[in-house]
C-alpha positions in Angstrom: -44.8 -71.2 69.8 -46.1 -72.9 73.0 -43.2 -73.7 75.3 -43.2 -75.8 78.5 -40.7 -74.6 81.2 -38.7 -76.9 83.5 -35.9 -76.4 86.0 -34.0 -79.5 84.7 -34.4 -81.4 81.4 -32.7 -84.7 81.0 -32.0 -86.1 77.5 -31.8 -89.9 77.6 -33.5 -92.4 79.9 -30.7 -94.8 80.6 -29.1 -95.6 84.0 -27.6 -92.1 84.1 -30.5 -90.2 82.7 -33.3 -91.6 84.9 -31.1 -91.5 87.9 -30.4 -87.8 87.3 -34.1 -87.1 86.7 -35.3 -88.9 89.8 -32.6 -87.3 92.0 -33.4 -83.8 90.7 -37.1 -84.3 91.2 -36.6 -85.6 94.7 -34.6 -82.5 95.4 -37.6 -80.3 94.6 -36.8 -79.5 90.9 -39.4 -79.5 88.1 -38.0 -82.1 85.8 -38.6 -83.4 82.3 -37.1 -86.6 81.0 -36.9 -87.3 77.3 -36.1 -90.5 75.5 -36.7 -91.8 72.0 -38.1 -95.1 73.4 -41.3 -95.7 75.2 -39.5 -97.9 77.8 -37.0 -96.3 80.1 -33.7 -98.0 81.1 -31.6 -97.2 78.0 -29.2 -99.7 76.4 -28.2 -101.2 79.8 -31.6 -102.5 80.6 -33.1 -103.1 77.2 -30.2 -104.5 75.2 -27.1 -104.6 77.4 -26.2 -105.3 81.0 -29.5 -106.9 82.1 -30.3 -109.2 79.2 -26.7 -110.3 78.9 -26.4 -111.2 82.6 -29.7 -113.1 82.4 -28.3 -115.2 79.6 -25.0 -115.6 81.4 -26.8 -116.9 84.5 -28.7 -119.4 82.4 -25.5 -120.8 80.8 -23.8 -120.9 84.3 -26.6 -123.2 85.4 -25.9 -125.4 82.4 -22.2 -125.4 83.3 -23.0 -126.4 86.9 -25.2 -129.3 85.7 -22.3 -130.5 83.5 -19.7 -130.3 86.2 -21.8 -131.6 89.2 -20.5 -135.1 88.5 -17.4 -134.1 90.5 -19.6 -133.8 93.6 -21.4 -137.1 92.9 -24.5 -135.5 91.3 -25.5 -136.5 87.8 -28.0 -134.7 85.6 -29.3 -135.5 82.1 -27.9 -133.3 79.3 -29.7 -129.9 79.4 -32.2 -129.2 76.6 -32.3 -125.6 75.5 -35.7 -124.1 74.7 -34.7 -120.8 73.0 -38.2 -119.4 72.8 -38.7 -119.9 76.6 -35.2 -118.6 77.3 -36.0 -115.4 75.3 -39.3 -114.9 77.0 -37.7 -115.3 80.4 -35.1 -112.8 79.5 -37.7 -110.4 78.2 -39.8 -110.8 81.4 -36.9 -109.5 83.5 -36.6 -106.5 81.2 -40.3 -105.7 81.4 -40.4 -105.9 85.2 -37.6 -103.4 85.4 -39.1 -101.2 82.7 -42.4 -101.1 84.6 -40.6 -100.4 87.9 -38.8 -97.3 86.4 -42.0 -96.1 84.7 -43.8 -96.3 88.0 -41.1 -94.4 89.9 -41.2 -91.7 87.1 -44.8 -91.1 87.9 -44.4 -91.2 91.7 -41.6 -88.7 91.6 -43.6 -86.4 89.3 -41.1 -86.4 86.5 -42.7 -85.5 83.2 -41.7 -88.1 80.6 -41.8 -87.3 76.9 -41.2 -90.0 74.3 -39.4 -88.4 71.4 -36.1 -87.2 69.9 -34.6 -84.1 71.6 -32.6 -81.4 69.8 -30.9 -78.5 71.4 -32.1 -75.4 69.6 -30.7 -72.6 71.8 -28.8 -72.4 75.0 -32.0 -72.7 77.0 -34.4 -74.3 74.5 -35.1 -77.8 73.3 -37.2 -79.1 70.4 -38.7 -82.5 70.8 -40.0 -84.5 67.8 -42.8 -86.7 69.0 -45.4 -88.8 67.3 -47.9 -86.0 67.9 -45.7 -83.4 66.5 -43.1 -80.9 67.8 -42.9 -79.7 71.4 -40.6 -77.0 72.7 -39.1 -77.0 76.2 -37.2 -74.3 78.0 -34.9 -75.2 80.8 -32.7 -73.7 83.4 -30.3 -76.7 83.4 -29.9 -79.6 81.0 -28.2 -83.0 81.4 -27.2 -84.9 78.3 -27.3 -88.6 78.9 -27.8 -90.0 75.4 -25.4 -93.0 75.9 -23.6 -94.9 73.2 -24.1 -97.6 70.6 -22.1 -100.5 69.3 -19.4 -99.6 66.8 -19.9 -101.2 63.4 -17.1 -100.3 60.9 -18.3 -99.6 57.4 -16.1 -102.4 56.1 -18.2 -104.9 58.1 -21.7 -103.3 57.5 -22.9 -105.5 54.6 -26.6 -105.2 55.5 -26.5 -109.0 56.3 -28.3 -110.2 59.5 -25.6 -112.8 60.0 -23.3 -109.9 61.0 -24.4 -108.8 64.4 -23.5 -106.3 67.1 -24.3 -107.0 70.8 -27.8 -105.6 70.2 -28.7 -108.3 67.7 -26.7 -111.0 69.5 -28.8 -110.6 72.7 -32.0 -111.2 70.7 -30.8 -114.8 70.5 -32.7 -115.7 67.3 -30.8 -119.0 67.0 -27.6 -120.8 68.0 -25.3 -120.9 64.9 -23.1 -123.9 64.4 -20.1 -121.6 63.9 -19.6 -118.1 65.1 -16.8 -115.5 64.9 -16.4 -112.8 67.6 -14.3 -109.9 66.4 -12.9 -108.4 69.6 -11.7 -110.0 72.8 -13.0 -107.3 75.2 -15.6 -107.7 77.9 -18.6 -107.7 75.5 -17.0 -110.2 73.1 -15.9 -112.5 75.8 -19.2 -112.5 77.7 -21.5 -113.0 74.6 -19.0 -115.4 73.0 -19.2 -117.5 76.2 -23.0 -117.5 76.1 -23.1 -118.8 72.6 -20.3 -121.3 73.2 -22.3 -122.7 76.2 -25.4 -123.0 74.1 -23.5 -125.1 71.5 -21.8 -122.8 69.0 -18.2 -123.4 68.0 -16.9 -119.9 68.7 -13.7 -118.3 67.4 -12.3 -115.1 68.9 -10.2 -112.8 66.8 -8.4 -110.0 68.7 -6.1 -107.3 67.4 -4.1 -107.2 70.7 -1.9 -109.9 72.1 -4.5 -111.1 74.6 -8.1 -110.7 75.9 -9.6 -108.1 78.2 -7.2 -105.2 77.8 -7.0 -103.2 81.1 -7.0 -106.0 83.5 -3.7 -107.4 85.0 -2.4 -110.6 83.5 -2.5 -112.6 86.7 -6.3 -111.9 86.9 -6.8 -112.8 83.2 -4.9 -116.1 83.4 -7.8 -118.2 85.0 -10.3 -116.7 82.5 -8.0 -117.6 79.6 -7.7 -121.1 80.8 -11.5 -121.6 80.8 -11.7 -119.8 77.4 -9.3 -122.2 75.8 -11.6 -125.1 76.9 -14.8 -123.4 75.8 -13.9 -121.7 72.6 -13.0 -123.4 69.3 -10.1 -121.0 68.6 -8.5 -117.9 70.1 -6.5 -115.8 67.5 -4.4 -112.9 68.7 -2.4 -110.2 66.9 -4.9 -110.5 64.1 -6.8 -108.0 62.0 -10.0 -108.6 60.0 -9.7 -106.8 56.7 -12.8 -107.9 54.8 -16.1 -109.7 55.1 -18.4 -111.0 52.3 -21.6 -113.0 52.0 -21.1 -116.5 50.8 -24.4 -118.3 50.5 -25.7 -118.8 54.0 -22.3 -117.9 55.6 -19.9 -115.0 56.0 -16.5 -115.3 54.5 -13.9 -113.5 56.7 -10.5 -112.4 55.6 -8.0 -111.7 58.3 -4.2 -111.4 58.8 -2.2 -113.0 61.5 1.4 -111.9 61.9 1.4 -110.7 58.3 -0.1 -113.9 56.9 -3.5 -113.7 55.1 -6.2 -116.2 56.0 -9.8 -116.9 55.2 -12.6 -118.7 57.0 -16.4 -119.2 56.8 -18.8 -118.6 59.7 -22.5 -119.0 60.1 -22.6 -115.7 62.1 -20.3 -112.9 63.1 -20.4 -110.8 66.2 -18.7 -107.4 65.9 -17.5 -106.3 69.3 -14.9 -103.6 68.7 -16.1 -100.8 71.0 -18.9 -98.3 71.2 -19.5 -94.8 69.7 -21.2 -91.9 71.6 -24.7 -90.8 70.7 -23.7 -87.2 70.2 -24.7 -86.7 66.6 -28.0 -85.1 65.5 -28.9 -83.9 69.0 -28.2 -80.2 68.3 -24.7 -79.8 69.8 -23.6 -77.7 66.9 -26.4 -75.3 67.3 -24.8 -73.9 70.5 -21.2 -75.1 69.8 -21.0 -77.7 72.6 -17.5 -79.1 72.4 -16.7 -82.8 71.6 -13.4 -84.6 71.2 -12.1 -86.3 68.1 -14.1 -89.4 68.8 -17.4 -87.5 69.4 -17.5 -87.7 73.2 -18.7 -84.5 74.8 -16.0 -82.6 76.7 -16.8 -82.0 80.3 -15.0 -80.6 83.4 -14.8 -82.1 86.9 -18.4 -81.1 87.6 -19.5 -82.7 84.3 -20.3 -79.3 82.8 -19.9 -78.7 79.1 -18.5 -75.4 77.8 -22.0 -74.1 78.7 -22.0 -74.3 82.5 -25.7 -74.9 82.8 -25.6 -77.9 80.4 -24.1 -81.1 81.7 -23.1 -84.4 80.0 -22.9 -87.8 81.9 -22.4 -91.5 81.2 -21.1 -92.9 77.9 -21.6 -89.8 75.9 -19.1 -88.0 78.1 -16.5 -90.7 77.6 -14.3 -92.4 80.1 -15.1 -96.0 81.0 -18.5 -96.9 79.4 -20.2 -98.5 82.3 -23.8 -98.1 83.7 -22.7 -97.6 87.3 -20.3 -94.8 86.2 -23.3 -93.1 84.5 -25.4 -93.4 87.6 -22.7 -91.9 89.8 -22.1 -89.1 87.4 -25.9 -88.4 87.5 -25.7 -87.6 91.2 -22.6 -85.4 90.7 -24.3 -83.4 88.0 -27.5 -82.9 90.0 -25.5 -82.0 93.2 -23.7 -79.4 91.1 -27.0 -78.0 89.8 -28.2 -77.8 93.5 -25.1 -75.6 94.2 -23.1 -78.2 96.1 -19.3 -78.5 95.7 -18.7 -81.8 94.0 -16.3 -83.3 91.6 -15.9 -86.5 89.6 -12.2 -86.6 90.5 -12.5 -88.9 93.5 -14.8 -91.4 91.8 -13.7 -95.0 92.2 -15.3 -97.0 89.4 -15.2 -100.8 89.6 -14.7 -102.6 86.3 -16.4 -106.0 86.1 -16.3 -108.7 83.4 -18.9 -111.5 83.8 -16.8 -114.2 82.2 -16.2 -117.6 83.8 -14.6 -116.9 86.2 -15.6 -113.3 86.8 -13.0 -110.6 86.9 -13.3 -107.3 88.8 -10.9 -104.6 89.6 -10.9 -101.0 90.9 -8.5 -98.2 91.5 -4.9 -98.6 90.3 -3.8 -101.8 88.5 -0.4 -103.2 88.8 0.1 -102.6 85.0 -0.8 -98.9 85.4 1.5 -98.5 88.4 4.4 -99.8 86.3 3.5 -97.5 83.4 3.3 -94.5 85.6 6.3 -95.3 87.8 4.3 -95.5 91.0 6.1 -97.4 93.7 3.7 -100.2 95.0 3.7 -103.5 96.8 1.2 -106.3 96.0 -0.3 -109.0 98.1 -2.0 -111.9 96.4 -4.1 -114.6 98.1 -4.8 -117.7 96.1 -8.3 -119.2 96.4 -6.7 -122.6 96.5 -6.3 -121.8 100.3 -9.9 -120.8 100.7 -12.2 -123.2 102.3 -15.3 -121.6 100.7 -13.7 -121.8 97.2 -12.8 -125.5 97.8 -16.5 -126.2 98.8 -17.6 -124.5 95.5 -15.1 -126.5 93.5 -13.6 -123.2 92.2 -10.0 -122.8 93.5 -8.8 -121.0 90.4 -9.5 -117.6 91.9 -7.2 -114.9 93.2 -7.6 -111.8 95.4 -5.0 -109.1 95.0 -4.2 -105.8 96.8 -2.2 -102.9 95.2 -0.6 -101.0 98.1 1.4 -97.7 98.2 4.9 -98.8 99.0 5.8 -96.6 101.9 2.4 -96.3 103.6 0.5 -99.6 102.7 -2.4 -97.4 101.6 -4.8 -99.3 99.4 -4.5 -98.0 95.8 -6.2 -100.8 94.0 -7.8 -104.2 94.3 -8.3 -107.0 91.8 -10.3 -110.2 92.1 -10.9 -113.1 89.8 -13.3 -115.9 90.7 -17.0 -116.6 91.1 -18.7 -113.7 92.6 -15.9 -111.2 92.0 -18.5 -108.7 90.8 -20.1 -108.8 94.3 -16.8 -108.7 96.2 -15.2 -105.7 94.5 -17.3 -103.1 96.3 -15.2 -103.6 99.4 -12.2 -102.4 97.4 -14.1 -99.4 96.2 -15.1 -98.5 99.8 -11.5 -99.0 101.0 -10.0 -96.8 98.3 -12.7 -94.1 98.5 -12.1 -93.8 102.2 -8.3 -93.8 102.2 -8.0 -97.1 104.1 -4.8 -99.1 104.6 -3.9 -102.8 104.4 -4.1 -103.0 108.2 -7.8 -101.8 108.1 -8.7 -104.7 105.9 -6.7 -107.2 108.0 -8.3 -106.1 111.2 -11.9 -106.2 109.8 -13.6 -109.5 110.8 -15.0 -111.3 107.8 -17.5 -114.2 108.1 -16.1 -117.7 107.7 -16.3 -119.6 105.4 -16.8 -116.9 102.7 -15.1 -115.7 99.6 -15.0 -112.2 101.1 -12.5 -113.6 103.6 -9.9 -113.7 100.8 -9.8 -109.9 101.0 -8.9 -110.0 104.7 -6.5 -112.9 104.1 -4.8 -111.0 101.3 -4.2 -108.1 103.7 -3.1 -110.4 106.5 -0.7 -112.2 104.2 1.0 -108.9 103.4 1.9 -108.6 107.1 2.9 -112.3 107.4 0.1 -113.5 109.7 -2.4 -115.1 107.5 -3.8 -118.3 109.0 -4.0 -120.0 105.6 -1.0 -118.8 103.6 2.7 -118.2 103.9 4.6 -115.0 103.0 8.3 -115.9 102.9 9.4 -112.3 102.5 8.0 -111.3 105.9 7.9 -114.5 107.8 11.4 -115.7 107.1 12.7 -112.4 108.4 10.7 -112.7 111.6 12.3 -116.1 112.4 15.9 -115.0 111.9 
């Protein structure tokens, strides 16, 4: 049996996997990267983050054209060329695929297209088109990601029932569409199809959309959703689906009452499941939890200390940038450095209209955990930049430790929230206080100013807002 030997082998070529492989190679390690696809980038690049954001941008342009009349600009009704839109989306993916492949070669990472199976504690078997290969390794990083969950009840083998993967292929724009699940994927893709002309209904088992975000941040998104979607149904559970001619018949219950509706297409968006099955974990008894996520410690090591797991397959928030950060932590640990994932501040972003982003502690979490906090909220109605954009429905919010004013969390809703939230991550990671943000000069007029203004408002000296709790006391 001929075996190739490597210092580090990485299973999975997504944003966690290729980041880990490149970092390890740049640090002098002999690295092998294995993925079942020929194109690197994983779900995020090929059928997730990147294509969805491309389509969201396209529909945002359509929205701007429709609303530009408020500024005195009138455009004819947009015409959608689906074929051209798909090709444009695919061209973005290809450029990024090619870029990662080029870096793989430049960094001298050995890439193998195939399915990897852990045979022994230091041995992998890879099934390739040319046959089996065996690889020995000193350290391994499992970065196999996750896939959309499709409950057996809904898996009818009918192409009209989609997960996010199929929805992003954008084969057509159905007249009617049901989205099961009001989380970030359901809301984002539902918004895309609604903008393209579908009558979209959202069914969510919880009492509202986007579980995890504070209600004051969700409110502006909900207002837009009510305008764009045909129907939003909460506290509802889908019990059955069946093919009825060229439509899908959906049975669901709302507050105990049974209902039935027909849709041209259905998008199932009820979470994701880890890709931890059939990769050989049982061969060396790597531990997983009840949902199949690999159990890791603070250094992202499995119960075999030389084998790591990062990204979606290791659980936690299933976000690409979390996987990329964990990649660096795992490699640092392999290099012998003292690192931990404990201090990671991971921003959560939803690319709805308007965008929502938050990091650190939320107000809801603080109440649940009994943590004493103070909040400071700056409405974008007082932002000159927001007014010039015609988007005053935004809000910037700080979560502060009650006694010290240390920044524990930040939340933003509004256009560009995804770009602004990094300042909150930086502040929390470095143990900054409200005064630090208030004293930092921000360019005017910008949306980033709302972060400074929120901090200034807490102390009662904002130039564009009034804090009666502080300012009334100062005048007494």
